[in-house]
DSSP file (Angstrom, degrees, kcal/mol; ACC not computed):
  #  RESIDUE AA STRUCTURE BP1 BP2  ACC     N-H-->O    O-->H-N    N-H-->O    O-->H-N    TCO  KAPPA ALPHA  PHI   PSI    X-CA   Y-CA   Z-CA
    1    1 A M              0   0    0      0, 0.0    16,-0.2     0, 0.0     2,-0.2   0.000 360.0 360.0 360.0 125.3  126.1  209.4  135.2
    2    2 A A        -     0   0    0     14,-0.7     2,-0.3     1,-0.1     5,-0.0  -0.451 360.0-119.5 -75.5 143.1  129.7  209.6  134.2
    3    3 A N    >>  -     0   0    0     -2,-0.2     4,-1.1     1,-0.1     3,-1.0  -0.639  23.5-124.7 -76.4 138.5  132.3  210.9  136.6
    4    4 A V  H >> S+     0   0    0     -2,-0.3     4,-0.7     1,-0.3     3,-0.7   0.876 112.2  53.1 -56.6 -39.5  134.1  214.0  135.2
    5    5 A N  H 34 S+     0   0    0      1,-0.2     3,-0.3     2,-0.2    -1,-0.3   0.811 104.6  56.9 -65.8 -28.6  137.5  212.3  135.6
    6    6 A E  H <4 S+     0   0    0     -3,-1.0    -1,-0.2     1,-0.2    -2,-0.2   0.747 107.4  47.7 -73.4 -23.2  136.2  209.3  133.6
    7    7 A I  H X< S+     0   0    0     -4,-1.1     3,-1.1    -3,-0.7    -1,-0.2   0.541  84.1 113.7 -97.4  -7.0  135.2  211.5  130.6
    8    8 A R  T 3< S+     0   0    0     -4,-0.7     3,-0.1    -3,-0.3    -3,-0.0  -0.363  82.7   9.7 -63.9 141.8  138.5  213.5  130.3
    9    9 A D  T 3  S+     0   0    0      1,-0.1     2,-0.3    -2,-0.0    -1,-0.2   0.735 117.0  74.8  64.7  26.1  140.6  212.9  127.2
   10   10 A R  S <  S-     0   0    0     -3,-1.1    -1,-0.1     2,-0.0     2,-0.1  -0.982  86.1 -90.1-156.6 162.7  137.9  210.8  125.3
   11   11 A G        +     0   0    0     -2,-0.3     2,-0.3    -3,-0.1    -3,-0.0  -0.416  48.3 165.4 -72.7 151.9  134.7  211.3  123.5
   12   12 A F        -     0   0    0     -2,-0.1     2,-0.7     0, 0.0     3,-0.1  -0.979  45.2 -94.6-159.4 161.1  131.4  211.1  125.4
   13   13 A E    >   -     0   0    0     -2,-0.3     3,-1.2     1,-0.2     4,-0.3  -0.766  32.9-153.1 -84.1 114.6  127.7  211.9  125.0
   14   14 A L  G >  S+     0   0    0     -2,-0.7     3,-1.6     1,-0.3    -1,-0.2   0.873  91.2  54.5 -58.5 -43.8  127.3  215.3  126.6
   15   15 A A  G >  S+     0   0    0      1,-0.3     3,-0.8     2,-0.1    -1,-0.3   0.725 100.6  64.5 -64.7 -20.2  123.7  214.9  127.6
   16   16 A G  G <  S+     0   0    0     -3,-1.2   -14,-0.7     1,-0.2    -1,-0.3   0.493  79.4  79.1 -84.0  -2.7  124.6  211.7  129.5
   17   17 A V  G <  S+     0   0    0     -3,-1.6     2,-0.3    -4,-0.3    -1,-0.2   0.549 100.4  37.1 -81.0  -4.4  126.8  213.4  132.1
   18   18 A L  S <  S-     0   0    0     -3,-0.8     2,-0.3    -4,-0.2    -1,-0.1  -0.994  70.4-149.1-149.6 136.7  123.8  214.5  134.1
   19   19 A E        -     0   0    0     -2,-0.3    23,-0.1    23,-0.1     2,-0.1  -0.745  28.6-104.4-104.6 153.9  120.4  212.9  134.9
   20   20 A Y        -     0   0    0     -2,-0.3     2,-0.4    23,-0.1     5,-0.1  -0.437  29.3-155.8 -69.4 148.5  117.1  214.7  135.5
   21   21 A Q    >   -     0   0    0      3,-0.3     3,-1.8    21,-0.1    23,-0.2  -1.000  28.9-103.3-127.2 132.1  115.8  215.0  139.0
   22   22 A E  T 3  S-     0   0    0     -2,-0.4     3,-0.1     1,-0.3    22,-0.0  -0.262 100.5  -1.9 -57.4 128.8  112.1  215.4  139.7
   23   23 A G  T 3  S+     0   0    0      1,-0.2     2,-0.3    22,-0.1    -1,-0.3   0.701 117.2  99.3  68.7  21.1  111.2  219.0  140.7
   24   24 A A    <   -     0   0    0     -3,-1.8    20,-2.1    23,-0.1     2,-0.5  -0.879  65.5-135.7-139.3 165.1  114.8  220.2  140.5
   25   25 A V  E     -A   43   0A   0     -2,-0.3     2,-0.3    18,-0.2    18,-0.2  -0.993  32.0-178.1-115.3 126.7  117.5  221.9  138.6
   26   26 A V  E     -A   42   0A   0     16,-2.5    16,-2.7    -2,-0.5     2,-0.3  -0.921   3.4-171.1-126.5 154.5  120.8  220.1  138.7
   27   27 A S  E     -A   41   0A   0     -2,-0.3     2,-0.4    14,-0.2    14,-0.2  -0.964  14.3-161.8-143.2 158.6  124.2  221.0  137.2
   28   28 A R  E     -A   40   0A   0     12,-2.5    12,-2.6    -2,-0.3     2,-0.5  -0.942  17.7-141.9-142.7 119.1  127.7  219.6  136.7
   29   29 A T  E     -A   39   0A   0     -2,-0.4    10,-0.3    10,-0.2     3,-0.1  -0.698  17.5-179.8 -82.0 124.8  130.7  221.8  135.9
   30   30 A L  E    S+     0   0A   0      8,-3.0     2,-0.3    -2,-0.5     9,-0.2   0.810  70.7  13.9 -92.8 -36.3  133.0  220.1  133.4
   31   31 A L  E     -A   38   0A   0      7,-1.6     7,-2.2     2,-0.0     2,-0.4  -0.999  59.2-176.8-140.7 140.6  135.6  222.8  133.2
   32   32 A E  E     +A   37   0A   0     -2,-0.3     2,-0.3     5,-0.2     5,-0.2  -0.946  18.3 153.4-140.4 119.9  136.4  225.8  135.4
   33   33 A R  E >   -A   36   0A   0      3,-3.0     3,-1.1    -2,-0.4    -2,-0.0  -0.848  58.2-100.4-134.6 169.2  139.1  228.3  134.6
   34   34 A K  T 3  S+     0   0    0     -2,-0.3     3,-0.1     1,-0.2    -1,-0.0   0.821 123.7  52.2 -58.8 -30.1  139.9  231.9  135.3
   35   35 A T  T 3  S-     0   0    0      1,-0.2    73,-2.2    74,-0.1     2,-0.3   0.560 124.8 -59.9 -87.4  -9.7  138.7  232.6  131.8
   36   36 A G  E <   -AB  33 107A   0     -3,-1.1    -3,-3.0    71,-0.3     2,-0.3  -0.955  47.9 -95.1 157.3-175.3  135.3  230.9  132.1
   37   37 A T  E     -AB  32 106A   0     69,-1.2    69,-2.3    -2,-0.3     2,-0.4  -0.933   8.7-149.7-136.1 157.5  133.3  227.7  132.8
   38   38 A V  E     +AB  31 105A   0     -7,-2.2    -8,-3.0    -2,-0.3    -7,-1.6  -0.986  30.5 170.8-127.0 117.6  131.6  224.9  130.9
   39   39 A T  E     -AB  29 104A   0     65,-2.6    65,-3.3    -2,-0.4     2,-0.4  -0.976  26.9-146.0-134.6 140.9  128.6  223.5  132.8
   40   40 A V  E     -AB  28 103A   0    -12,-2.6   -12,-2.5    -2,-0.4     2,-0.3  -0.903  20.9-167.7-103.2 135.7  125.8  221.0  131.9
   41   41 A F  E     -AB  27 102A   0     61,-2.7    61,-2.1    -2,-0.4     2,-0.4  -0.922  11.2-161.7-120.6 147.2  122.4  221.7  133.5
   42   42 A A  E     -AB  26 101A   0    -16,-2.7   -16,-2.5    -2,-0.3     2,-0.5  -0.993  10.8-169.1-127.9 124.5  119.2  219.5  133.7
   43   43 A F  E     -AB  25 100A   0     57,-3.2    57,-2.2    -2,-0.4   -18,-0.2  -0.946  17.0-135.2-115.0 127.8  115.9  221.2  134.4
   44   44 A D    >   -     0   0    0    -20,-2.1     3,-2.3    -2,-0.5    52,-0.3  -0.443  51.8 -72.2 -70.9 156.9  112.7  219.3  135.3
   45   45 A E  T 3  S+     0   0    0      1,-0.3    52,-0.2    -2,-0.1    -1,-0.2  -0.240 122.7  16.1 -52.7 132.8  109.6  220.5  133.5
   46   46 A G  T 3  S+     0   0    0     50,-2.6    -1,-0.3     1,-0.3     2,-0.1   0.238  98.3 120.0  86.9 -12.9  108.4  223.9  134.8
   47   47 A Q    <   +     0   0    0     -3,-2.3    49,-3.2   -23,-0.1    -1,-0.3  -0.426  34.6 142.3 -80.4 159.8  111.7  224.6  136.6
   48   48 A G  E     -E   95   0B   0     47,-0.2     2,-0.4    -2,-0.1    47,-0.2  -0.955  47.0 -90.8-170.5-170.6  113.8  227.6  135.7
   49   49 A L  E     -E   94   0B   0     45,-2.2    45,-2.0    -2,-0.3     3,-0.1  -0.993  39.3-124.0-124.6 131.7  116.0  230.5  136.7
   50   50 A T  E     -     0   0B   0     -2,-0.4    42,-0.1    43,-0.2    45,-0.0  -0.246  49.1 -69.7 -70.3 163.7  114.6  233.9  137.6
   51   51 A E  E    S+     0   0B   0     42,-0.1     2,-0.3    40,-0.1    42,-0.2  -0.266  71.5 144.2 -58.9 135.3  115.7  237.0  135.7
   52   52 A H  E     -E   92   0B   0     40,-2.3    40,-2.5    38,-0.1     2,-0.3  -0.933  38.4-125.5-156.8 173.6  119.3  238.0  136.4
   53   53 A T        -     0   0    0     -2,-0.3     2,-0.3    38,-0.2    35,-0.1  -0.866  16.1-154.5-124.9 164.3  122.4  239.5  134.7
   54   54 A S        -     0   0    0     -2,-0.3    35,-3.5    33,-0.2    36,-0.3  -0.987  22.1-139.0-137.9 147.0  125.9  238.2  134.5
   55   55 A L  S    S+     0   0    0     -2,-0.3     2,-0.3    33,-0.2    33,-0.2   0.614  86.9  79.1 -75.8 -12.8  129.3  240.0  134.0
   56   56 A S  S    S-     0   0    0     52,-0.1    33,-0.2    31,-0.1     2,-0.2  -0.685  83.2-121.3 -98.6 148.7  130.2  237.1  131.6
   57   57 A E  E     -C  107   0A   0     50,-1.8    50,-2.9    -2,-0.3     2,-0.3  -0.587  40.5-162.7 -74.9 150.8  129.2  236.6  128.0
   58   58 A A  E     -CD 106  86A   0     28,-2.7    28,-3.2    48,-0.2     2,-0.4  -0.965  23.9-156.9-141.1 155.2  127.4  233.2  127.6
   59   59 A M  E     -CD 105  85A   0     46,-1.9    46,-2.5    -2,-0.3     2,-0.5  -0.997  12.1-162.3-129.5 127.7  126.4  230.6  125.1
   60   60 A V  E     -CD 104  84A   0     24,-2.7    24,-2.3    -2,-0.4     2,-0.5  -0.944   6.0-174.4-109.6 127.2  123.5  228.3  125.8
   61   61 A Y  E     -CD 103  83A   0     42,-2.4    42,-2.8    -2,-0.5     2,-0.5  -0.981  21.1-136.0-121.5 119.4  123.2  225.1  123.7
   62   62 A V  E     +C  102   0A   0     20,-2.8    19,-3.0    -2,-0.5    40,-0.3  -0.629  22.9 178.4 -80.5 122.8  120.1  222.9  124.3
   63   63 A L  E     -     0   0A   0     38,-2.5     2,-0.3    -2,-0.5    39,-0.2   0.770  66.9  -0.2 -90.6 -32.0  121.0  219.3  124.4
   64   64 A D  E    S+C  101   0A   0     37,-1.5    37,-1.9    16,-0.1    -1,-0.3  -0.986 106.9   4.8-159.1 146.6  117.6  217.8  125.1
   65   65 A G  S    S-     0   0    0     -2,-0.3    15,-1.2    35,-0.2     2,-0.3  -0.400  81.0 -68.7  81.6-150.0  114.0  219.0  125.5
   66   66 A E  E     +F   79   0B   0     33,-0.5    32,-1.9    32,-0.4    31,-1.2  -0.997  40.8 177.4-154.3 140.4  112.6  222.6  125.2
   67   67 A A  E     -FG  78  96B   0     11,-2.4    11,-2.9    -2,-0.3     2,-0.6  -0.991  27.9-130.2-146.0 151.7  112.9  225.8  127.1
   68   68 A D  E     -FG  77  95B   0     27,-2.7    27,-2.2    -2,-0.3     2,-0.5  -0.925  28.5-172.6 -97.8 122.2  111.8  229.5  126.9
   69   69 A I  E     -FG  76  94B   0      7,-2.9     7,-2.6    -2,-0.6     2,-0.4  -0.972   8.7-154.6-119.6 120.1  114.8  231.8  127.4
   70   70 A S  E     -FG  75  93B   0     23,-2.1    23,-1.7    -2,-0.5     2,-0.4  -0.783  12.4-178.2 -95.4 138.7  114.1  235.5  127.8
   71   71 A L  E >  S-FG  74  92B   0      3,-2.7     3,-1.7    -2,-0.4    21,-0.2  -0.963  72.6 -17.2-138.6 115.7  116.9  237.9  126.8
   72   72 A A  T 3  S-     0   0    0     19,-3.0    20,-0.1    -2,-0.4     3,-0.1   0.865 130.1 -50.8  55.5  38.5  116.4  241.6  127.2
   73   73 A G  T 3  S+     0   0    0     18,-0.3     2,-0.5     1,-0.2    -1,-0.3   0.348 116.1 110.9  86.1  -6.6  112.6  241.1  127.5
   74   74 A K  E <   -F   71   0B   0     -3,-1.7    -3,-2.7     2,-0.0     2,-0.4  -0.892  60.6-138.8-105.9 130.4  112.3  239.0  124.3
   75   75 A T  E     -F   70   0B   0     -2,-0.5     2,-0.5    -5,-0.2    -5,-0.2  -0.723  15.2-168.8 -93.3 133.3  111.4  235.3  124.7
   76   76 A H  E     -F   69   0B   0     -7,-2.6    -7,-2.9    -2,-0.4     2,-0.7  -0.980  13.4-146.6-118.3 124.7  113.1  232.6  122.6
   77   77 A R  E     -F   68   0B   0     -2,-0.5     2,-0.4    -9,-0.2    -9,-0.2  -0.837  24.1-170.8 -92.2 116.6  111.8  229.1  122.5
   78   78 A L  E     -F   67   0B   0    -11,-2.9   -11,-2.4    -2,-0.7     2,-0.2  -0.874   7.3-171.3-113.1 141.8  114.7  226.8  122.0
   79   79 A K  E >   -F   66   0B   0     -2,-0.4     3,-2.2   -13,-0.2   -17,-0.3  -0.728  46.6 -55.8-120.9 170.8  114.7  223.0  121.3
   80   80 A A  T 3  S+     0   0    0    -15,-1.2   -17,-0.2     1,-0.3    -1,-0.1  -0.180 125.3  25.6 -49.6 133.1  117.5  220.4  121.2
   81   81 A G  T 3  S+     0   0    0    -19,-3.0    -1,-0.3     1,-0.3     2,-0.3   0.334 100.1 107.4  93.1  -5.2  120.2  221.4  118.8
   82   82 A E    <   -     0   0    0     -3,-2.2   -20,-2.8   -20,-0.2    -1,-0.3  -0.711  47.6-165.1-105.5 157.2  119.6  225.1  119.0
   83   83 A M  E     -D   61   0A   0     -2,-0.3     2,-0.4   -22,-0.2   -22,-0.2  -0.925  10.2-155.1-138.8 163.1  121.7  227.7  120.8
   84   84 A L  E     -D   60   0A   0    -24,-2.3   -24,-2.7    -2,-0.3     2,-0.4  -0.996  11.9-143.7-140.5 132.0  121.5  231.3  122.0
   85   85 A L  E     -D   59   0A   0     -2,-0.4   -26,-0.2   -26,-0.2    -2,-0.0  -0.823  17.4-163.1 -93.8 134.2  124.3  233.8  122.5
   86   86 A M  E     -D   58   0A   0    -28,-3.2   -28,-2.7    -2,-0.4     3,-0.1  -0.962  10.2-139.8-124.2 116.2  123.9  236.1  125.5
   87   87 A P    >   -     0   0    0      0, 0.0     3,-1.0     0, 0.0   -33,-0.2  -0.282  34.4 -92.0 -67.3 156.9  125.9  239.3  125.9
   88   88 A A  T 3  S+     0   0    0      1,-0.2   -33,-0.2   -33,-0.2   -31,-0.1  -0.322 106.1  19.6 -63.3 151.4  127.2  240.3  129.3
   89   89 A N  T 3  S+     0   0    0    -35,-3.5    -1,-0.2   -33,-0.2   -34,-0.1   0.648  90.0 125.2  64.4  19.8  125.0  242.6  131.5
   90   90 A V    <   -     0   0    0     -3,-1.0   -36,-0.2   -36,-0.3    -1,-0.2  -0.944  66.9-112.9-109.7 126.7  121.8  241.8  129.7
   91   91 A P        +     0   0    0      0, 0.0   -19,-3.0     0, 0.0     2,-0.3  -0.293  46.5 166.5 -59.3 137.4  118.9  240.6  131.8
   92   92 A H  E     +EG  52  71B   0    -40,-2.5   -40,-2.3   -21,-0.2     2,-0.3  -0.985  14.1 172.8-150.2 157.6  117.9  237.0  131.1
   93   93 A A  E     - G   0  70B   0    -23,-1.7   -23,-2.1    -2,-0.3     2,-0.3  -0.941  12.0-153.8-153.4 167.5  115.8  234.2  132.5
   94   94 A L  E     -EG  49  69B   0    -45,-2.0   -45,-2.2    -2,-0.3     2,-0.3  -0.998   8.3-169.8-151.8 156.2  114.7  230.7  131.5
   95   95 A R  E     -EG  48  68B   0    -27,-2.2   -27,-2.7    -2,-0.3     2,-0.7  -0.990  29.5-120.2-143.9 134.9  111.9  228.1  132.1
   96   96 A A  E     - G   0  67B   0    -49,-3.2   -50,-2.6    -2,-0.3   -29,-0.3  -0.656  20.8-174.8 -77.0 114.5  111.7  224.5  131.0
   97   97 A V  S    S+     0   0    0    -31,-1.2     2,-0.3    -2,-0.7   -30,-0.2   0.887  84.8   1.2 -71.9 -41.2  108.7  224.0  128.8
   98   98 A K  S    S-     0   0    0    -32,-1.9   -32,-0.4    -3,-0.1    -1,-0.2  -0.838 113.5 -64.2-129.0 168.0  109.6  220.3  128.9
   99   99 A K  S    S+     0   0    0     -2,-0.3   -33,-0.5   -54,-0.1     2,-0.3  -0.315  70.4 179.4 -49.4 137.2  112.4  218.6  130.7
  100  100 A F  E     -B   43   0A   0    -57,-2.2   -57,-3.2   -35,-0.2     2,-0.4  -1.000  27.8-154.5-149.6 153.6  115.5  220.0  129.2
  101  101 A K  E     -BC  42  64A   0    -37,-1.9   -38,-2.5    -2,-0.3   -37,-1.5  -0.942  18.8-176.5-121.2 144.7  119.3  219.9  129.4
  102  102 A M  E     -BC  41  62A   0    -61,-2.1   -61,-2.7    -2,-0.4     2,-0.5  -0.982  25.4-134.0-141.0 153.7  121.7  222.6  128.3
  103  103 A L  E     -BC  40  61A   0    -42,-2.8   -42,-2.4    -2,-0.3     2,-0.5  -0.930  24.7-162.4-100.9 127.8  125.4  223.3  128.0
  104  104 A L  E     -BC  39  60A   0    -65,-3.3   -65,-2.6    -2,-0.5     2,-0.6  -0.961   6.5-171.4-115.7 122.6  126.3  226.7  129.3
  105  105 A I  E     -BC  38  59A   0    -46,-2.5   -46,-1.9    -2,-0.5     2,-0.4  -0.962   6.6-166.6-113.7 117.9  129.6  228.2  128.4
  106  106 A L  E     -BC  37  58A   0    -69,-2.3   -69,-1.2    -2,-0.6     2,-0.6  -0.889   5.8-160.3-106.2 132.7  130.6  231.4  130.3
  107  107 A L  E     -BC  36  57A   0    -50,-2.9   -50,-1.8    -2,-0.4   -71,-0.3  -0.941  15.0-145.6-114.2 110.7  133.4  233.6  129.1
  108  108 A R              0   0    0    -73,-2.2   -52,-0.1    -2,-0.6   -74,-0.0  -0.446 360.0 360.0 -76.5 145.8  134.7  235.9  131.8
  109  109 A P              0   0    0      0, 0.0    -1,-0.1     0, 0.0   -74,-0.1   0.501 360.0 360.0 -70.4 360.0  136.0  239.4  131.0
């Protein structure tokens, strides 16, 4: 697992900055600014996030694996290479169908 300072100012494999942990959800924030954050998450199979809302707009990009992401009551099955845009204040949740990693970009109002 690469140290965030080691990956600054050079190319790197995004999925490689974080490893899966059995029975867990783990994350690593790559950037945090007043205007938003860029975070990588790794979910073990069956792990997820319960329904919630956010004041921020978000973009989820699946790096590896497969997940069901519900947005405003509609479920979307996303696989590696696919993304979903999520408006602010819209209920959403997710569950790892298989182990999966995602990049989450939050844009604060």
